[in-house]
C-alpha positions as CSV (number, residue, x, y, z in Angstrom):
1,M,-17.4,10.9,-0.1
2,E,-18.7,7.4,0.7
3,T,-16.6,5.1,2.8
4,L,-13.8,3.4,0.9
5,T,-13.9,-0.4,0.9
6,N,-11.6,-2.9,-0.6
7,A,-14.2,-3.6,-3.3
8,S,-14.8,0.0,-4.1
9,F,-11.1,0.6,-4.3
10,K,-10.6,-2.3,-6.7
11,N,-13.3,-1.0,-8.9
12,L,-11.3,2.2,-9.6
13,T,-8.9,2.4,-12.5
14,K,-5.2,2.0,-11.8
15,T,-4.7,5.7,-12.4
16,E,-7.6,6.6,-10.1
17,Q,-6.1,4.3,-7.4
18,V,-2.6,5.8,-7.7
19,V,-3.9,9.4,-7.6
20,M,-6.0,8.6,-4.5
21,I,-3.1,7.0,-2.7
22,I,-0.6,9.8,-3.5
23,N,-3.1,12.5,-2.6
24,S,-4.8,11.0,0.5
25,G,-2.7,8.0,1.6
26,E,-0.1,7.9,4.4
27,E,3.1,6.2,3.4
28,L,4.1,3.8,6.2
29,M,7.3,2.1,4.9
30,S,8.9,0.5,1.9
31,R,10.7,-2.7,1.0
32,E,12.7,-4.2,-1.9
33,E,11.7,-7.4,-3.6
34,E,13.3,-8.9,-6.7
35,G,13.6,-5.9,-8.9
36,F,10.8,-3.9,-7.3
37,I,10.5,-1.3,-4.6
38,V,7.2,-1.7,-2.8
39,H,5.7,1.2,-0.8
40,L,3.1,0.5,1.8
41,Y,0.3,3.1,2.3
42,L,-2.6,3.4,4.7
43,L,-5.7,4.8,2.9
44,S,-9.0,5.1,4.7
45,G,-8.3,2.0,6.8
46,L,-7.0,0.0,3.9
47,F,-3.4,-1.1,3.5
48,I,-2.3,-0.6,-0.1
49,E,1.0,-1.4,-1.8
50,L,2.4,0.5,-4.8
51,W,5.0,-1.6,-6.7
52,Y,7.7,0.3,-8.6
53,E,10.2,-1.2,-11.0
54,S,13.6,-0.6,-9.4
55,N,15.3,0.3,-12.7
56,T,12.6,2.6,-14.1
57,N,10.7,3.9,-11.0
58,K,7.5,3.1,-13.0
59,I,4.4,2.0,-11.0
60,V,3.6,-1.5,-12.3
61,N,1.1,-2.7,-9.7
62,V,-1.3,-1.5,-7.1
63,E,-2.8,-4.0,-4.7
64,S,-4.4,-4.1,-1.3
65,T,-2.9,-6.2,1.4
66,D,-3.8,-7.5,4.8
67,K,-2.3,-7.7,8.2
68,E,-0.9,-11.2,7.7
69,N,1.0,-10.2,4.6
70,I,2.3,-7.0,6.2
71,T,3.6,-9.0,9.2
72,R,5.3,-11.5,6.8
73,N,6.7,-9.0,4.3
74,Y,7.7,-6.0,6.5
75,T,9.9,-7.6,9.1
76,E,11.4,-4.3,10.1
77,M,8.1,-2.8,11.2
78,N,8.2,0.4,13.1
79,D,6.0,1.2,16.1
80,L,3.3,2.9,14.1
81,V,2.6,-0.1,12.0
82,K,2.7,-2.4,15.0
83,Q,0.1,-0.3,16.7
84,L,-2.1,-0.2,13.6
85,L,-1.9,-4.0,13.3
86,R,-3.1,-4.4,16.9
87,N,-6.4,-2.6,16.1
C-alpha cells in the first residue's frame, strides 16, 4: 500500500475513510461538542476526527485535523498525545 497522505485520504469516499479508520487507526481520545461526540484517531501519521451525533451515534463527519487544533480542542490530553505532538 502506498503512503497515506492527507490528500489521498480526502480523495476516499466517506465510507472508505471510516472503514480505514476503524480497521487501521488508533483511537487516542474523545471529546463532546454541542450535540456531537468527536473521536480522535491516529492513522498512518494523520490525525483524523470522527464526528458522531450524540443522540443517534451516527457518524456525520470525517475530517483530518492538525496539531494546533488538537492542542486547542483536547485540553485534557494524555501523555501519549503530548508525545506525538512533540514529534
